C-alpha positions as CSV (number, residue, x, y, z in Angstrom):
1,M,-6.6,92.5,-63.1
2,K,-3.5,93.0,-60.9
3,D,0.0,92.8,-62.2
4,F,3.4,94.5,-61.9
5,L,3.0,98.2,-62.8
6,S,5.2,100.2,-65.1
7,D,5.6,104.0,-65.6
8,A,5.1,106.2,-68.7
9,N,8.5,105.1,-70.0
10,N,7.5,101.4,-69.6
11,E,10.0,101.0,-66.7
12,M,9.0,98.7,-63.9
13,I,7.9,100.8,-60.8
14,I,9.9,100.0,-57.7
15,A,9.0,101.1,-54.2
16,N,10.6,100.1,-50.9
17,Q,13.0,97.9,-52.9
18,D,10.1,95.9,-54.3
19,M,8.1,95.8,-57.5
20,V,4.7,97.6,-57.3
21,I,1.6,95.5,-58.0
22,G,-1.7,97.1,-58.8
23,F,-4.6,97.5,-61.2
24,S,-3.1,96.9,-64.6
25,D,-6.0,96.7,-67.2
26,L,-5.2,100.0,-68.8
27,Q,-1.5,99.0,-69.0
28,H,-2.4,95.7,-70.7
29,Q,-4.7,97.5,-73.2
30,E,-1.9,100.0,-74.0
31,D,0.5,97.1,-74.6
32,I,-1.9,95.4,-77.0
33,L,-2.4,98.6,-78.9
34,I,1.3,99.4,-79.3
35,C,2.8,95.9,-79.8
36,Q,3.3,94.6,-83.3
37,K,2.4,91.0,-84.1
38,G,5.4,88.8,-83.2
39,E,6.8,91.1,-80.4
40,V,5.2,89.1,-77.5
41,K,7.0,85.7,-77.4
42,E,4.1,83.9,-75.6
43,F,1.5,85.3,-78.0
44,P,3.1,85.9,-81.4
45,D,-0.3,86.6,-83.0
46,R,-1.2,89.3,-80.4
47,G,-1.0,93.1,-81.1
48,V,-2.6,95.9,-83.0
49,G,0.5,97.8,-84.0
50,L,-1.0,101.2,-84.0
51,A,2.1,102.7,-85.6
52,N,1.1,100.9,-88.8
53,Y,-2.0,103.0,-89.0
54,V,-0.4,106.5,-88.8
55,N,-1.5,108.6,-91.8
56,E,-3.6,105.7,-93.0
57,S,-7.1,105.8,-94.3
58,E,-7.9,102.3,-93.1
59,I,-9.6,103.4,-89.9
60,D,-12.3,100.7,-90.0
61,E,-9.5,98.1,-90.3
62,M,-7.8,99.6,-87.2
63,L,-11.0,99.6,-85.2
64,S,-11.8,96.0,-86.2
65,E,-8.2,94.8,-85.4
66,T,-8.4,96.6,-82.0
67,R,-11.8,94.9,-81.1
68,S,-10.5,91.5,-82.2
69,E,-7.2,91.8,-80.2
70,F,-9.0,93.0,-77.1
71,E,-11.5,90.1,-77.3
72,K,-8.7,87.6,-77.9
73,D,-7.2,88.9,-74.6
74,G,-10.5,88.2,-72.8
75,M,-12.0,91.6,-72.7
76,T,-15.7,92.5,-73.3
77,V,-15.7,95.4,-75.8
78,E,-18.6,97.8,-75.4
79,S,-17.5,100.4,-77.9
80,I,-14.5,101.5,-80.0
81,N,-14.3,104.7,-82.1
82,Y,-11.8,107.0,-83.6
83,N,-12.1,110.8,-83.7
84,E,-10.5,111.9,-86.9
85,E,-10.4,115.6,-85.8
86,T,-8.4,114.9,-82.7
87,G,-6.7,111.7,-83.7
88,E,-7.9,110.0,-80.5
89,L,-8.9,106.3,-80.2
90,N,-11.6,105.9,-77.7
91,Y,-12.8,102.5,-76.3
92,D,-14.8,101.0,-73.5
93,A,-13.4,97.5,-72.9
94,N,-13.1,95.6,-69.7
95,Y,-11.9,92.2,-68.5
């Protein structure tokens, strides 16, 4: 999917006095993972809110919520897993 791109600070990327457009699937996935429900005006029920799961033992709930939110956004989810040793969330999901 193509959309306006943002940098690591979530600031819109500007080049040659214009907004940069490019491949944005990873950006959309990150937004879904970070956003709390209610933060996106057009889709108030969208968002995983990963911050809610810090130091939690409800890993299965987080994985289920991630799968559900990705699918609601139109992605096909091949796999989702969490590495407890490294604290990494890994997924294979595409539009």
